PLY file of the C-alpha trace (Angstrom):
ply
format ascii 1.0
element vertex 632
property float x
property float y
property float z
element edge 631
property int vertex1
property int vertex2
end_header
51.39 139.43 -57.16
50.25 142.69 -58.77
51.82 144.22 -61.85
55.40 145.25 -61.02
57.28 148.12 -62.64
61.07 148.34 -62.81
63.67 150.18 -64.81
62.48 153.09 -66.87
59.76 151.34 -68.84
59.46 147.63 -67.92
56.35 146.05 -66.42
55.96 142.45 -65.27
52.38 141.22 -65.10
52.36 137.78 -63.39
48.61 137.37 -63.80
48.84 137.84 -67.58
52.19 136.00 -67.62
53.62 138.88 -69.63
56.63 141.19 -69.65
56.02 144.58 -71.26
58.34 147.39 -72.30
56.80 150.76 -72.94
53.38 149.09 -72.82
54.25 146.58 -75.57
54.67 142.83 -74.89
58.22 141.50 -74.93
58.58 137.98 -76.33
59.84 135.71 -73.57
59.74 131.91 -73.50
58.45 129.98 -70.51
61.77 129.12 -68.82
63.21 132.69 -68.89
59.80 133.98 -67.73
59.71 131.56 -64.79
63.23 132.57 -63.79
62.31 136.27 -64.01
59.26 135.72 -61.80
61.38 133.86 -59.26
64.05 136.58 -59.24
61.49 139.37 -58.84
59.71 137.50 -56.03
63.08 137.21 -54.26
64.28 140.72 -55.13
67.56 141.56 -53.38
68.12 137.98 -52.22
70.30 135.30 -53.74
68.44 132.79 -55.91
70.53 129.66 -56.24
70.75 127.52 -59.33
69.17 124.69 -57.34
66.18 126.92 -56.54
65.85 127.70 -60.24
65.93 124.00 -61.10
63.24 123.28 -58.51
61.03 126.10 -59.79
61.41 125.43 -63.51
62.08 121.71 -63.98
61.51 119.84 -60.76
62.79 116.27 -60.59
63.68 113.86 -63.39
65.44 116.28 -65.76
67.24 114.46 -68.58
69.47 117.26 -69.96
72.21 119.40 -68.46
70.35 122.03 -66.42
73.45 124.24 -66.15
73.43 124.79 -69.91
69.70 125.42 -69.86
69.94 127.96 -67.03
72.79 129.75 -68.78
70.83 129.87 -72.03
67.70 131.12 -70.25
69.62 133.85 -68.39
71.14 134.98 -71.71
67.66 135.20 -73.26
66.35 137.04 -70.22
69.17 139.58 -70.28
68.65 140.04 -73.99
64.94 140.75 -73.45
65.76 143.22 -70.66
68.68 144.71 -72.64
70.86 144.02 -69.62
74.64 143.63 -69.56
76.22 140.80 -67.56
79.34 142.91 -66.96
77.46 146.04 -65.86
74.03 144.75 -64.86
71.04 146.95 -64.14
68.61 144.13 -63.36
70.24 140.69 -62.92
73.45 140.35 -60.99
75.50 137.15 -61.07
76.76 135.66 -57.81
79.70 133.57 -59.03
79.26 129.80 -58.60
76.07 130.32 -56.60
73.25 131.95 -58.57
71.65 135.28 -59.37
70.07 138.28 -57.69
67.51 140.80 -59.00
69.04 144.18 -58.16
66.70 146.81 -59.64
64.16 148.73 -57.48
60.55 147.60 -57.88
57.31 149.54 -57.75
53.66 148.62 -58.16
52.17 149.72 -61.47
49.00 151.82 -61.22
46.03 150.50 -63.19
44.88 152.62 -66.10
41.41 154.20 -65.81
38.70 152.41 -67.75
36.23 154.53 -69.68
32.51 153.73 -69.27
31.04 151.43 -71.90
28.53 153.09 -74.23
25.18 151.39 -74.73
24.30 150.59 -78.34
21.28 152.39 -79.71
18.23 150.27 -80.50
16.84 150.70 -83.98
14.08 149.21 -86.13
14.47 146.11 -88.27
17.35 146.39 -90.73
17.72 150.13 -90.14
20.87 152.19 -89.70
22.13 152.74 -86.17
23.04 156.38 -85.42
26.75 156.80 -86.04
28.73 158.66 -83.38
30.89 161.59 -84.39
34.62 161.17 -84.77
36.20 160.70 -81.37
39.22 162.25 -79.76
38.88 160.49 -76.41
40.73 157.42 -75.16
40.75 154.46 -77.57
39.48 152.33 -74.69
35.97 153.62 -75.39
35.52 151.57 -78.52
35.98 148.34 -76.59
32.48 148.36 -75.22
30.64 148.86 -78.47
28.57 145.73 -78.58
27.86 146.08 -82.26
31.07 146.50 -84.17
32.29 145.28 -87.52
35.72 145.93 -89.00
35.79 146.54 -92.72
37.70 147.84 -95.66
40.78 150.04 -95.84
40.07 153.22 -97.70
36.38 152.59 -98.01
33.46 153.90 -96.03
35.20 156.77 -94.31
34.97 158.67 -97.59
31.24 158.07 -97.82
30.61 160.27 -94.81
33.38 162.79 -95.38
33.64 165.59 -97.92
36.74 164.42 -99.77
36.67 162.27 -102.87
37.61 158.61 -102.61
41.01 157.57 -103.84
42.08 154.01 -104.64
44.86 152.28 -102.70
48.40 152.37 -104.15
48.92 150.10 -107.14
49.59 146.51 -106.18
48.34 146.97 -102.61
45.05 145.74 -101.23
42.92 147.37 -98.63
42.90 145.09 -95.58
39.91 144.44 -93.35
39.49 142.46 -90.13
36.12 141.01 -89.20
36.45 140.79 -85.43
34.70 137.96 -83.54
30.98 138.65 -83.25
30.00 138.96 -79.61
27.61 136.35 -78.29
24.95 138.27 -76.35
22.75 135.29 -75.50
24.44 134.75 -72.14
24.90 131.10 -73.12
28.50 130.05 -73.84
27.07 127.05 -75.66
26.06 129.47 -78.42
29.66 130.52 -79.11
29.72 128.17 -82.09
27.05 130.34 -83.72
28.76 133.70 -83.14
32.12 132.24 -84.19
30.53 130.63 -87.24
28.84 133.88 -88.19
32.23 135.60 -88.00
33.77 133.05 -90.32
30.86 133.23 -92.75
31.13 137.02 -92.99
34.90 136.70 -93.52
34.26 134.30 -96.40
31.47 136.35 -98.01
33.31 139.68 -97.81
36.57 138.09 -98.93
34.96 137.02 -102.20
33.62 140.47 -103.13
36.69 142.00 -104.79
39.68 139.88 -103.79
42.18 141.77 -105.94
41.36 145.01 -104.11
40.20 143.82 -100.68
41.97 141.37 -98.38
40.20 139.97 -95.31
42.11 138.68 -92.28
41.50 134.99 -91.62
39.70 133.49 -88.64
42.71 132.33 -86.62
44.17 135.82 -86.25
40.94 137.63 -85.39
40.05 135.05 -82.75
42.97 136.36 -80.68
40.72 139.32 -79.92
37.67 137.34 -78.87
38.17 137.56 -75.12
39.96 140.88 -74.90
39.98 143.58 -77.55
43.13 145.61 -78.07
43.00 149.37 -78.70
42.21 150.02 -82.35
45.59 151.48 -83.24
47.39 148.47 -81.74
44.99 146.06 -83.45
45.55 147.82 -86.75
49.31 147.45 -86.42
49.19 143.81 -85.35
46.85 142.76 -88.15
47.99 145.26 -90.77
44.44 146.49 -91.46
42.87 149.84 -92.22
39.33 148.89 -91.21
37.63 146.64 -88.71
34.13 145.25 -88.76
32.66 144.39 -85.38
29.35 142.85 -84.52
27.13 141.14 -82.00
24.47 138.47 -82.26
21.54 137.48 -80.10
19.14 134.72 -81.07
16.62 132.19 -79.90
14.85 129.41 -81.76
12.72 131.89 -83.71
14.33 135.33 -83.78
17.74 136.74 -84.62
19.29 140.14 -83.93
22.61 141.04 -85.53
24.28 144.42 -85.18
27.28 145.40 -87.28
29.54 148.41 -87.36
32.43 149.49 -89.56
35.31 151.46 -88.00
38.16 153.29 -89.67
41.31 152.40 -87.72
43.38 155.51 -88.37
41.03 158.05 -86.80
38.66 155.59 -85.07
35.58 157.01 -86.72
32.46 154.86 -87.08
31.51 155.02 -90.72
28.66 152.54 -91.04
26.38 150.71 -88.64
23.21 148.67 -88.97
20.99 146.43 -86.91
19.03 143.49 -88.29
16.01 142.00 -86.49
14.90 138.93 -88.45
13.52 135.46 -88.33
16.22 132.93 -87.44
15.78 131.30 -90.85
16.96 134.53 -92.53
20.54 134.32 -91.23
21.99 133.82 -94.71
20.00 136.79 -96.00
21.47 139.03 -93.30
24.99 137.88 -94.19
24.32 138.69 -97.84
22.96 142.14 -96.95
26.05 142.97 -94.91
28.23 141.84 -97.82
26.05 143.91 -100.20
26.62 147.05 -98.11
30.35 146.43 -98.30
30.08 145.84 -102.03
28.60 149.33 -102.42
31.49 150.80 -100.42
34.03 149.04 -102.63
32.39 150.37 -105.79
32.36 153.96 -104.53
35.85 154.08 -103.06
38.02 151.75 -105.13
36.54 152.34 -108.54
35.72 148.65 -108.68
32.32 147.31 -109.57
32.10 143.89 -107.91
29.16 141.73 -108.74
26.67 142.11 -105.88
26.45 138.94 -103.83
23.38 136.85 -104.68
20.59 137.16 -102.18
19.79 133.71 -100.78
16.35 132.56 -99.77
15.26 131.98 -96.21
16.21 128.57 -94.92
13.68 125.81 -94.53
13.42 124.09 -91.15
15.72 121.31 -92.40
18.05 123.83 -94.03
18.32 125.78 -90.76
19.06 122.57 -88.86
21.73 121.63 -91.42
23.30 125.10 -91.23
23.38 124.94 -87.44
25.19 121.59 -87.53
27.58 122.94 -90.17
28.55 125.84 -87.89
29.04 123.44 -84.97
31.25 121.26 -87.16
33.30 124.28 -88.17
33.64 125.31 -84.52
35.04 121.94 -83.44
37.22 121.52 -86.55
38.97 124.77 -85.69
40.06 123.34 -82.35
42.52 121.09 -84.26
42.40 118.35 -81.63
41.47 114.67 -81.79
38.32 115.26 -79.75
37.49 118.34 -81.82
37.83 116.40 -85.08
35.60 113.61 -83.75
32.84 116.06 -82.81
33.25 117.96 -86.08
32.69 114.76 -88.09
29.49 114.06 -86.15
28.07 117.53 -86.81
29.07 117.60 -90.49
27.38 114.23 -90.94
24.24 115.49 -89.21
24.27 118.56 -91.47
24.38 116.28 -94.53
21.61 114.10 -93.12
19.41 117.20 -92.79
20.40 118.59 -96.19
22.18 116.24 -98.63
23.08 119.23 -100.82
25.12 120.99 -98.08
28.38 121.11 -100.05
30.30 122.94 -97.32
29.55 120.15 -94.84
31.06 117.64 -97.28
34.13 119.91 -97.63
34.32 120.11 -93.84
34.26 116.32 -93.63
37.02 116.10 -96.25
39.28 118.52 -94.39
38.63 116.79 -91.06
39.44 113.31 -92.34
42.50 114.63 -94.20
43.92 116.27 -91.07
43.23 113.16 -88.98
45.50 111.28 -91.40
48.08 114.07 -91.69
48.35 114.52 -87.92
48.77 110.76 -87.47
45.63 110.55 -85.32
44.00 107.86 -87.48
45.10 105.19 -89.92
45.58 106.58 -93.43
43.81 103.55 -94.87
40.79 104.35 -92.72
40.39 108.11 -93.22
41.90 109.11 -96.56
39.33 107.26 -98.73
36.61 108.98 -96.69
38.30 112.36 -97.17
38.53 111.83 -100.92
34.91 110.71 -101.21
33.65 113.72 -99.23
35.71 116.21 -101.25
34.51 114.78 -104.57
30.92 114.86 -103.35
31.33 118.53 -102.35
32.63 119.39 -105.83
29.82 117.44 -107.45
27.40 119.80 -105.67
29.49 122.99 -106.04
32.56 122.90 -108.30
33.59 126.39 -107.13
34.16 125.39 -103.51
37.79 126.30 -102.75
37.88 124.28 -99.51
37.05 121.06 -101.37
39.72 121.66 -104.02
42.25 122.33 -101.25
41.36 119.12 -99.40
41.75 117.10 -102.59
45.08 118.81 -103.33
46.41 117.72 -99.94
45.30 114.15 -100.60
46.87 114.18 -104.08
50.14 115.48 -102.66
50.65 113.44 -99.51
48.84 110.20 -100.16
48.74 109.84 -103.97
52.22 111.42 -104.43
50.73 113.09 -107.51
52.46 116.45 -107.23
51.29 117.80 -110.58
47.59 117.21 -109.90
47.98 118.59 -106.38
49.49 121.80 -107.75
46.69 122.31 -110.25
44.10 121.87 -107.50
45.87 124.30 -105.15
46.03 126.87 -107.93
42.36 126.32 -108.77
41.40 126.86 -105.11
43.33 130.14 -104.99
41.79 131.23 -108.28
38.32 130.62 -106.83
39.01 132.32 -103.49
42.06 134.56 -103.29
41.40 135.13 -99.58
41.21 131.44 -98.61
44.27 131.31 -96.39
44.46 127.50 -96.08
45.05 127.16 -99.83
47.95 129.65 -99.73
49.37 127.99 -96.61
49.31 124.41 -97.91
50.41 125.44 -101.40
53.46 127.19 -99.90
54.43 123.91 -98.21
53.81 122.02 -101.47
56.28 124.29 -103.28
58.84 124.06 -100.47
58.76 120.25 -100.43
59.89 120.34 -104.07
62.72 122.79 -103.33
60.99 125.77 -105.01
61.85 128.05 -102.11
61.42 131.51 -103.69
57.90 130.60 -104.83
57.17 128.95 -101.49
58.22 131.98 -99.45
56.18 134.31 -101.64
53.10 132.12 -101.20
53.73 131.81 -97.47
53.91 135.61 -97.22
50.45 135.77 -98.79
49.18 133.41 -96.11
50.86 135.45 -93.37
49.31 138.68 -94.69
45.86 137.11 -94.40
46.51 135.38 -91.06
49.33 137.26 -89.29
48.68 135.78 -85.82
48.35 132.14 -86.86
50.95 130.06 -84.96
50.96 127.22 -87.49
51.40 129.54 -90.48
54.24 131.31 -88.65
55.86 127.95 -87.81
55.50 126.61 -91.34
57.06 129.81 -92.68
59.98 129.05 -90.36
60.08 125.49 -91.71
60.37 126.78 -95.29
63.27 129.03 -94.24
64.87 126.05 -92.50
64.48 123.86 -95.60
66.05 126.70 -97.63
69.03 126.72 -95.19
68.24 130.29 -94.09
68.86 129.34 -90.49
68.98 132.73 -88.72
65.70 133.83 -90.30
64.19 130.44 -89.46
65.14 130.82 -85.79
63.46 134.23 -85.63
60.30 132.83 -87.19
60.17 129.78 -84.91
60.65 132.01 -81.87
57.71 134.11 -83.04
55.55 130.99 -83.41
56.59 129.68 -79.97
55.64 133.01 -78.40
52.14 132.49 -79.83
51.87 128.81 -78.85
54.66 127.13 -76.82
52.98 123.72 -77.30
53.13 123.83 -81.10
55.20 120.84 -82.17
56.00 122.27 -85.61
57.68 125.31 -84.04
60.03 123.07 -82.08
61.71 122.30 -85.40
63.95 125.12 -84.13
65.83 122.23 -82.43
66.97 121.00 -85.84
68.04 124.51 -86.86
70.27 124.87 -83.80
71.72 121.41 -84.47
72.55 122.30 -88.10
74.44 125.33 -86.77
76.32 123.24 -84.24
74.62 125.06 -81.35
73.97 121.92 -79.36
73.53 123.61 -75.97
70.75 125.77 -77.43
69.21 122.71 -79.07
69.20 120.79 -75.78
67.72 123.77 -73.95
64.94 123.88 -76.53
64.33 120.14 -76.09
63.84 120.74 -72.37
61.39 123.53 -73.20
59.56 121.17 -75.57
59.43 118.47 -72.90
57.89 120.86 -70.39
54.89 121.60 -72.59
54.48 118.54 -74.82
56.15 115.48 -73.34
56.25 112.49 -75.68
58.28 110.38 -78.10
59.23 113.30 -80.38
61.05 114.95 -77.47
63.20 111.85 -77.08
63.71 111.44 -80.83
65.13 114.96 -80.98
67.21 114.29 -77.87
68.72 111.19 -79.52
69.37 113.21 -82.69
71.09 116.12 -80.90
73.07 113.95 -78.49
74.21 111.86 -81.46
75.23 114.92 -83.48
77.19 116.30 -80.52
79.08 113.04 -79.93
77.34 112.05 -76.70
76.53 108.56 -77.86
75.67 107.00 -74.47
73.06 109.69 -73.80
71.76 109.28 -77.36
71.25 105.56 -76.75
69.33 106.30 -73.53
67.13 108.82 -75.36
66.48 106.28 -78.15
65.27 103.76 -75.57
63.06 106.40 -73.95
61.63 107.26 -77.39
60.58 103.68 -78.01
59.11 103.26 -74.51
57.11 106.50 -74.64
55.54 105.53 -77.97
53.83 102.44 -76.48
51.02 102.13 -77.18
51.74 103.77 -80.51
51.01 107.50 -80.44
53.02 108.66 -83.43
54.38 107.02 -86.57
57.44 105.16 -85.24
59.23 105.19 -88.61
59.83 108.95 -88.76
60.82 108.94 -85.08
63.26 106.15 -85.87
64.71 107.88 -88.95
65.26 111.16 -87.08
66.98 109.54 -84.11
69.22 107.20 -86.11
70.40 109.75 -88.66
71.59 111.97 -85.81
73.37 109.06 -84.19
75.15 108.22 -87.44
73.33 104.90 -87.88
72.97 105.16 -91.65
71.59 101.68 -92.32
68.94 101.95 -89.61
67.91 105.45 -90.73
67.55 104.39 -94.37
65.65 101.27 -93.41
63.15 103.42 -91.50
62.76 105.77 -94.47
62.24 102.91 -96.92
59.58 101.34 -94.71
57.88 104.71 -94.19
57.60 105.20 -97.93
55.97 101.79 -98.31
53.81 101.75 -95.17
53.14 105.37 -94.17
52.22 107.62 -97.11
52.08 111.26 -96.12
54.96 111.19 -93.65
57.92 111.84 -95.97
56.79 114.91 -97.91
59.77 116.99 -96.69
62.42 114.28 -97.23
63.85 115.95 -100.35
64.64 119.23 -98.59
65.05 118.54 -94.87
68.70 119.22 -93.89
68.72 116.42 -91.28
68.82 113.91 -94.14
71.80 115.52 -95.89
74.20 112.77 -94.69
72.11 110.19 -96.59
71.65 111.92 -99.94
74.50 110.21 -101.82
73.29 106.74 -100.87
71.39 104.93 -103.70
68.84 103.77 -101.13
67.96 107.40 -100.40
67.43 108.04 -104.10
65.00 105.11 -104.10
63.06 106.81 -101.29
62.85 110.02 -103.35
61.56 108.08 -106.35
58.98 106.34 -104.15
57.75 109.76 -103.01
57.65 111.12 -106.57
60.37 113.65 -105.68
63.36 112.36 -107.66
64.95 114.69 -110.17
0 1
1 2
2 3
3 4
4 5
5 6
6 7
7 8
8 9
9 10
10 11
11 12
12 13
13 14
14 15
15 16
16 17
17 18
18 19
19 20
20 21
21 22
22 23
23 24
24 25
25 26
26 27
27 28
28 29
29 30
30 31
31 32
32 33
33 34
34 35
35 36
36 37
37 38
38 39
39 40
40 41
41 42
42 43
43 44
44 45
45 46
46 47
47 48
48 49
49 50
50 51
51 52
52 53
53 54
54 55
55 56
56 57
57 58
58 59
59 60
60 61
61 62
62 63
63 64
64 65
65 66
66 67
67 68
68 69
69 70
70 71
71 72
72 73
73 74
74 75
75 76
76 77
77 78
78 79
79 80
80 81
81 82
82 83
83 84
84 85
85 86
86 87
87 88
88 89
89 90
90 91
91 92
92 93
93 94
94 95
95 96
96 97
97 98
98 99
99 100
100 101
101 102
102 103
103 104
104 105
105 106
106 107
107 108
108 109
109 110
110 111
111 112
112 113
113 114
114 115
115 116
116 117
117 118
118 119
119 120
120 121
121 122
122 123
123 124
124 125
125 126
126 127
127 128
128 129
129 130
130 131
131 132
132 133
133 134
134 135
135 136
136 137
137 138
138 139
139 140
140 141
141 142
142 143
143 144
144 145
145 146
146 147
147 148
148 149
149 150
150 151
151 152
152 153
153 154
154 155
155 156
156 157
157 158
158 159
159 160
160 161
161 162
162 163
163 164
164 165
165 166
166 167
167 168
168 169
169 170
170 171
171 172
172 173
173 174
174 175
175 176
176 177
177 178
178 179
179 180
180 181
181 182
182 183
183 184
184 185
185 186
186 187
187 188
188 189
189 190
190 191
191 192
192 193
193 194
194 195
195 196
196 197
197 198
198 199
199 200
200 201
201 202
202 203
203 204
204 205
205 206
206 207
207 208
208 209
209 210
210 211
211 212
212 213
213 214
214 215
215 216
216 217
217 218
218 219
219 220
220 221
221 222
222 223
223 224
224 225
225 226
226 227
227 228
228 229
229 230
230 231
231 232
232 233
233 234
234 235
235 236
236 237
237 238
238 239
239 240
240 241
241 242
242 243
243 244
244 245
245 246
246 247
247 248
248 249
249 250
250 251
251 252
252 253
253 254
254 255
255 256
256 257
257 258
258 259
259 260
260 261
261 262
262 263
263 264
264 265
265 266
266 267
267 268
268 269
269 270
270 271
271 272
272 273
273 274
274 275
275 276
276 277
277 278
278 279
279 280
280 281
281 282
282 283
283 284
284 285
285 286
286 287
287 288
288 289
289 290
290 291
291 292
292 293
293 294
294 295
295 296
296 297
297 298
298 299
299 300
300 301
301 302
302 303
303 304
304 305
305 306
306 307
307 308
308 309
309 310
310 311
311 312
312 313
313 314
314 315
315 316
316 317
317 318
318 319
319 320
320 321
321 322
322 323
323 324
324 325
325 326
326 327
327 328
328 329
329 330
330 331
331 332
332 333
333 334
334 335
335 336
336 337
337 338
338 339
339 340
340 341
341 342
342 343
343 344
344 345
345 346
346 347
347 348
348 349
349 350
350 351
351 352
352 353
353 354
354 355
355 356
356 357
357 358
358 359
359 360
360 361
361 362
362 363
363 364
364 365
365 366
366 367
367 368
368 369
369 370
370 371
371 372
372 373
373 374
374 375
375 376
376 377
377 378
378 379
379 380
380 381
381 382
382 383
383 384
384 385
385 386
386 387
387 388
388 389
389 390
390 391
391 392
392 393
393 394
394 395
395 396
396 397
397 398
398 399
399 400
400 401
401 402
402 403
403 404
404 405
405 406
406 407
407 408
408 409
409 410
410 411
411 412
412 413
413 414
414 415
415 416
416 417
417 418
418 419
419 420
420 421
421 422
422 423
423 424
424 425
425 426
426 427
427 428
428 429
429 430
430 431
431 432
432 433
433 434
434 435
435 436
436 437
437 438
438 439
439 440
440 441
441 442
442 443
443 444
444 445
445 446
446 447
447 448
448 449
449 450
450 451
451 452
452 453
453 454
454 455
455 456
456 457
457 458
458 459
459 460
460 461
461 462
462 463
463 464
464 465
465 466
466 467
467 468
468 469
469 470
470 471
471 472
472 473
473 474
474 475
475 476
476 477
477 478
478 479
479 480
480 481
481 482
482 483
483 484
484 485
485 486
486 487
487 488
488 489
489 490
490 491
491 492
492 493
493 494
494 495
495 496
496 497
497 498
498 499
499 500
500 501
501 502
502 503
503 504
504 505
505 506
506 507
507 508
508 509
509 510
510 511
511 512
512 513
513 514
514 515
515 516
516 517
517 518
518 519
519 520
520 521
521 522
522 523
523 524
524 525
525 526
526 527
527 528
528 529
529 530
530 531
531 532
532 533
533 534
534 535
535 536
536 537
537 538
538 539
539 540
540 541
541 542
542 543
543 544
544 545
545 546
546 547
547 548
548 549
549 550
550 551
551 552
552 553
553 554
554 555
555 556
556 557
557 558
558 559
559 560
560 561
561 562
562 563
563 564
564 565
565 566
566 567
567 568
568 569
569 570
570 571
571 572
572 573
573 574
574 575
575 576
576 577
577 578
578 579
579 580
580 581
581 582
582 583
583 584
584 585
585 586
586 587
587 588
588 589
589 590
590 591
591 592
592 593
593 594
594 595
595 596
596 597
597 598
598 599
599 600
600 601
601 602
602 603
603 604
604 605
605 606
606 607
607 608
608 609
609 610
610 611
611 612
612 613
613 614
614 615
615 616
616 617
617 618
618 619
619 620
620 621
621 622
622 623
623 624
624 625
625 626
626 627
627 628
628 629
629 630
630 631
C-alpha cells in the first residue's frame, strides 16, 4: 500500500508504519496503528470486532479484548482528533464494529534534490565551503562529509558580525551525527560508530560549561535516514551539527568533517584528513582542536587545547580497534551484545594492558549483565569491580569507571553515600557524560529525593533527548513521585520510541494506581504482543488482583511461574509484584525479605515504589528497608 492521504493534513505511510499530520509524525501505539491500517484497507466497509481481534491479537488472548478494542479506538480517535458523536474518520456501527468513512487519496512523493559530490582536497586541508543556501533542505542530506558542531560558534568566523556569547546559564548545543561508513563494508560500521562516539567524548570535554554535546543514543536515530536540518535541530535542541565520513583500509585513513549552522544551514567549517591508519587519534584531536579555537573566538572562553596524542603502535592500533568493537556491541544492550563486547574488551587489554577505557568498558558490561538479571551477581559483580578499579589505577579521571563503581556501590554494596560521591565525581570529570547523569538521577529517586532526581534527569534528557531508556526512567521518577499524569505522558513517549522497552511498561502500574484497570489490562496486552514473558503475567496478576478479579489473578500467577522455567528473570521480584496486587501480604513480604538476602540489586526502588504502599506499616517491610540501607 502506498502512502495514503485523508482529511486536510493526515498521511498514513504503511511502509514506514507511521501516521503523520502536517508532515509531522503522530505518536500511535501498535494496536491503534494496526486497527487504523485495517480500517483504511477496508475503507467504506464494516470491520467487525472479530476481524480486529484476528488482525491484532490472533488466538490465545488472555484479557478482555472488548476493553482493549475500546481503549485502542479511543486512542486512535484522539490521535485523529475525531469525535465519536460527529465522526469525520471512524464511524461506529453499534454492536458490530467500525467503518472508515473519510475519502482517501494517494500522496504524491516529494521531489528529491540531486546529491552533491564532496570536493577532494589535499591531506588535512580545508574543503571549499559552499555559500549559504536558500534551496530545499533536502540538499544537505547527501553531503558525505558533514559534522555538526557548536551553537553560536563558527558561523561568526565567516561572517562580518562580532561573536556574542549564549544567554547566561544556557549552553550551546551540538550534535555529532553518525559518521558515514564509505568503505562499502557493513562490517566496518563499528569503526564509523566508534569514531562518532570518540568525537562526541573529545568535543564534550572541551568547555562543558559552555558547550553541550548530544549523546550517542540520540544521534544514532539519524544513522540510516537523515532528517532535514531544521527538524533535526528541533528534535535534538541543537544549534549546530557536525557531520562526517570515514574510509579506511589496513594502512590508510580518510576522514572528512563539516560543521553546519542549523538556523540558516550554512556550512561554516570543513576539512579532510588523509592519514596513516595509526594516526586516528591524532585526527580526532585535530578536529577537537579546531572546535576549541571556535569556542575561544565565539564564547569568550579559553579552553585548554586538547593534548595531541602520538601515532599508535601496531599493538596500540589493534587494541583501539578491539575497544571500538567492544563499544559497538555494548551499545546493543543485549545478552549476545554483552558477550561479544566482553571478548573484544579483553582482546584490547591483551594487546595493550594500559587501555583504561577497555577496562571501563568491561566494568560497565559486567555491571549491566548483573543489573539486567542476565548473569549471576556473584559471578559478574566482582569482575565489574575489579575492572573498574583497574581502569582508575591507570586513569583516575575516567568518568565511565567512576560511574560503573558507583552503580556497584549502590545496588550491590548498598553503600549509598559512597555511590553518590562517585556519581558526583564522574559528573565533575565529564559534565557531558550522559550515563552518569542518568544513573545518578535514579540514585536520587530511589532515596525519595525527587526534586533533585528530576533536575538531574532533565540534564540527561537534554544530552540524550531521543534515548528510550532515559525517557522511560524519567517516567519512572515521576511515577515514584506520585505525579501520575506526567508519568503516563513520559512512558507513552518512551513506548513510541521503543515498544519493546520493559521499563516503559511500568505505565501499567501507573494506571493501576489511578484505578484505571481497563487501561492497565490493555497495556498488558500491548506488552505481551512485543515482549511475552513472566513479567507480563506478573503484571496481569497484580492488576487482576487490584481490580478484584481473583480467579483471573490466580491463573496469571500460575502462568507467571510456568513461563519463568527455566529461570529467565529473578522470581522473587515477580513474586512480590504479583502477590502484593492480590492482597497476599505474607507472601509478598516473604518474597521481599528473600530478595534482600539472595538478590542484591533488585530492590533499589522498594522505598519509593507505590505498589508497595500497602506493606509500609508492617515491621517486616521496615526490616527490608534496613537491609537495603534505605531506612530513615
